[in-house]
N, C-alpha and C positions, 0 to 999 in steps of 0.2 A: 504494500500500500504506500509506503514512503516513496518508493521508486516512481510510482505514477504521479504522486503529488509533486515530486521534484520536477518532473518533465513539464508540468503545467505552470511552473513558476517562472519568474523573470530569469533571463539568461545571466549567468555569473561569468564574467570574463576572467577572473583570477581569484585564487585563494592563497593567502600567504602561508609559507611553510609552518608558521606557528599555529595556524588554524586548520591545517590539513586533517589531523586526526578527528577533530570535532566535526568538520565538514563531511568526511567519509562516514562517520558514525550517524550523522543526521540524515544521510540518504541510504542508510542500511548496508553499506559496503565494507565497513571497517573490519568486522569479524571475519568475513570471507577473505579479504585481502591478507589479513594476519594469518589465516589458516592455509594460504596458498591456493585458494580456489578460483582465482581470476587469472586470465591470460590476456596478453596484449591482443587487441582486436586486429592488429596488422601483422605482427611478426610472431605471435604465439608464445612469447617468453612469459614465464610466470611473473605476475605483478607482486611486488613487495612495497612496503612504505619507502624503501630507498630508491626504487626505480620507477615509482608512480609518476606518470606524466600528465594525464588528463582523463576526464570523463566527458561523455557527450551522449545526448539521446539519439537513437536511431531506431525507427520502426517501433516506437513505444517501449524501448529497451535501453537500459543504461550500458554503454560500451566503455571499456577501460583501455587506455593506451599506456605504454611504457614511455620513458623519457627520451628515447632515441629521436633525434630530429626528424628522420624520415617518417617515423610513425606519427609523431605529433603534427606533422605538416599536412596530414590528410584531413584535418578538421576544417570544415568550411565555415569561415567567419561570418556568414550571413546573419 
């Protein structure tokens, strides 16, 4: 439910590193990322708090990207 609510909210352009854990928790991703359950939507590397790059909505689903420049560059800034 949190995921759907987040998709309908205003677009967030950036989250400071100090707020990352709180942000991921607020959208229901923190526990899964800490447990190694998410992979980069582009390169399939396991996402951790150290290599987290971005989240974005796609087809009513939250997608996660690693911090590699090629992976993060796929986000359409519209």
